N, C-alpha and C positions, 0 to 999 in steps of 0.2 A: 867803711870801716866799722868794726865792732864797737858797741857801746862800751864806754870806759869812764872810770873816775880817776882823777889825778889830784893829789894834794901836794901843795908846795909851800915853801917858807921863803919870804924875803928877809934875808939874814941881817941886813944893815938897818932895817926899820922894824923888824919883829912883827911882820904882818903875815897872817895865814891866808892862803888862797886855795880854794877847792873848785874844781871844774868837772862837770860830768856831761857826757853826751848820752842821750836816751832814745834816739829816733827809732831804732828797731824794737826796743822793748815796749814803747808806748803804742806802736802800731800793733804789736801782738795783743796788748791789753784791749785795744779798740776792737780787734777781730774777735777775741773771746767774748766780749760783752756786747758786740754788735752796736757799738755806741754811735750816736748821731754826733754831728760836728761840734756843737758847744760842749756836750758832755765829754767827748773824746779829748778836746783841747784842755779843758779844766783838769781832767784826769791825768793828762800828760804832764801838766804843770805840777800836780800833786805828787806823782811818782818821782819826778825830777827833784822836787824839794825833799822828798823822803830820802833819796840817795844822799843829798847834801847833809841832811841832819844826821843820818846814820854814820857818816864819815867822821863826825865829831865824837862818837861814842868810843868807850873803851872796847878792847877786843872781845869778840864772842858775846855781843849783846845786841839788843834790838831797840827800835824806836817806832812808835806809832804816831802818825799825823792824822788828825781828824778835823774835818770842817763840817759844821752844821749851819744850815741857813733856812730862811723861810721862803726862798724862791723855788722854782720848779726843779732845780737840781736836788734840793733837799739836803745834800751833803755828800761827802766822799771820805774814804778811809784808806790809809796807806800803811802797810807794814814793811819795814826794811831792816836789814841786819848789816853788820860791819863787813860781811863778805861780798856785798853787792847784790844780794838776793832781795828782790822787791816783788810785792804783790799789792793789789788794791782794787777798789770798786767804787763806782758812783752809785748813790741810792737811786737815781733816775738816769739811766744811760741814754734816754731818748730826747734830750733837750737839744734843740737846733738853733733857737733864736738868741742873738746877742745884739747889743746896741752899737751905735757908731763908735769909731775909735775915740779914745779919751777916757776920762775918769768914770764914765757910766757904761763902759763897754760890756762888763760882765754882770751888770745889775739885772738885766732881764732873766738871767739864769740863777743868780744868787739871791735876789730879792733885796730887802731893806734891813734885815736883822740877821745876826748869826754870830758864831764864835769859832775860833781856831784854837785847838788844844794839841799839846804834844805830851805823850807818855814816854818817859825814858827809863830804860832798864839800868839800874845803878849797880847791879850785881848782888849776889848773896840773897836773892829773893826780895830785894828792895826796889821800889819804883817811885818815880816822881812825875806828877802830872801838873801842868800849869796851862792856863788858857787866857786868851784875850778876845774881846769882842771885835768883830769885823768892823773896820773903820774905812779903809780905802777900797774894800771889795775888789782887791787885786792881790793875788796870793803872795807875790814877792813883797809888796808893800806891807801887808799884814804880818808876814813873817819877820820883817825888819822890826816892826813894832813889838812883836812877841819877844825877840831877843832883847830889846831895850827894856821892856817891862819885867820879863821873867828872869833874865840873866844879868840885867844891868850892864849889858855888853853891846856897844855900838856895832852894828853889822850891816853890811850891804848885801842884798840878795838880788840876783838877776835871773829871770826865767824867760825863755823865748821859744815860741812855736812858730816856725816859718814854713809856708807852703813852698813846694817845688813843682816844676813842670817836667814831665817825661813823656815823650811821644804824644804830645798834645793833650795829656791828661794831668790834671792838678792833683798833687798829693798834699792834703792839708797838714799832715804831720810829717812834712818833708825833712826838716832840720829842727831838732829839739835839743836844747842844751840849758844848763843852769850853772850859776857860779855864785860863790860865797866869799866874801872878804871880811876878815876880822883882825883887829889888833890883838896881839898877845898882851899879857899884863904890863909889859914894859914897851909896848908898841908905840911907834911915832904917830901921834894923833893927826898932826898936820899932813904927814905922808898918807895916812889912811883916808883923810878927806879928799886930798888931791887925786889919789888913785881911784877912789870911789866915784868921783865926779867924771873922771875920764872914762871909766868903764861904763858909766851910764850912757855916754855918747858912743862908745866904740863897740860895745858888746854885740849888738845885733849885726852890724856890718861885718864884724870879724867872724861871727858864726856863719854868715852867708859865704864868706870867702874861704874859710879854713876848716869848717867842721868836717868836711869830707876827708881831711888829712888825719883825723884822729884827735883825741882829747889833748894829748901832750902838745901837738903842734898848735892847736887852738890856744891853749894856755900860754905858750911861749910867744904867740903873736900878740896876745893881749898884755902880757907882762914880760916885756923884753929886757928887764933889768938884769945885769950880769950876776947879781947876788941871789937870783932865784934858784933855789935848790928843790928839786922834786923829791918829796919825802916818801910817797907811796903811789902806787897805781894798780888798779885791778878792774876786771870786767864787771859789768852790771847786767842783770837780766831779770825778766819777769818770770818767776818760777814759783809754783805753789807747792806746799808741803802736804796737801790733803791726800788721803788715801782711804780705801775701803776699810782697812784695819782701824784707822782713826774713827770712822763712823761706828764700827762695831764696839770700840772702847767707849764711845759716847753712849751707845745703847746699854752697855753693861753698867754704866754709872746711873742709869735711870731707875734701876731696882726691879725686882722680880714682878711685882704686881703690875707695874706699868707696862712691862714687856709682854706679859700675858694678855693684857688688855689690847695692845697693838696687834698681837697675833690673832686674837679672837675677832677683832673688828675689821682689821685691814688685811690680814694674811701675810703681810710683809711690811718692811719699813723703807722709806725713801728719804733721801737728803740731797740737797744741792749745795755746792760750795759757792759762797758769795764771791770768792776771789777769782776762780778760774771757770766757774759755771759747770763743772763736771757734775753729772747726775749719778747718784749711787743708789742701788737697790740691794737691800739685804733681804734675802728670801725667807720664807717661813721656816724652811729647813735650817737655815743658818741661825735664825732666832731660837729655834728649839735647841740647837747645839749650845748657844750661849746660856740658855736656861739650864741645860743639863750640867754645864760647867759650873754655874752658880750653885746648883744643888750639891754637886760633888764637893765644892769648896767649903760649903757650910756644914757638911756631914762629918 
């Protein structure tokens, strides 16, 4: 099934639920970045979390999720919009080692210190950034703490990356999904706590059993109450907006003197996209065309 995000509302208790499946898109990210196992799994969680965060935004806006740490991963960055378009990268895609299952599982990759920050597009050119120090060194747990501190909003976050077997070969990113549970301003706090505790127990088994049927089926298997109303659903994908034209516009912003220096010393300009790893070359002739256009515009 294609990756998809589904948002729903439990009308009797005023609880918001958001569920996203991301198996295909995180495997594409792994392929683009040639990521090793630990980096790929943490990036999968980051992309999934980014999709959940973006679903809370107003229409036509973006959200950035950034993790910085002193471990070998060094950090990751995710950019997501309200249309389900995601992109991201880990600073070190080659981390393989993790700890045993439990609270120290990700410490070999994340280290001992770090922070999690979220930049939200408020519209009208306004942005809001807030951050929390890493405490649980588990992305779902630290995101819950972020919502509590930054938004004063109790939130439960569930992220899971499950391996699958096919033809005797293991796929580490076999089933990847995430879920967010929040009470609305008048939400039933007792119902929130009870459902949150049940989802802690049931989320991973439900992903194993129902993720292949799609996000809507998975959500309804987890939240089977008759008052669940699906509010929106849309596909999610790993898609980068980079282009050679954007590279040229970046060169144009550098100014004439710096462009002439690049032309004299290098003969061309090169750039790599952090998000999709595409390598761009702007030839000397193209730089001369940019310089000619600058001269014409200033005359």
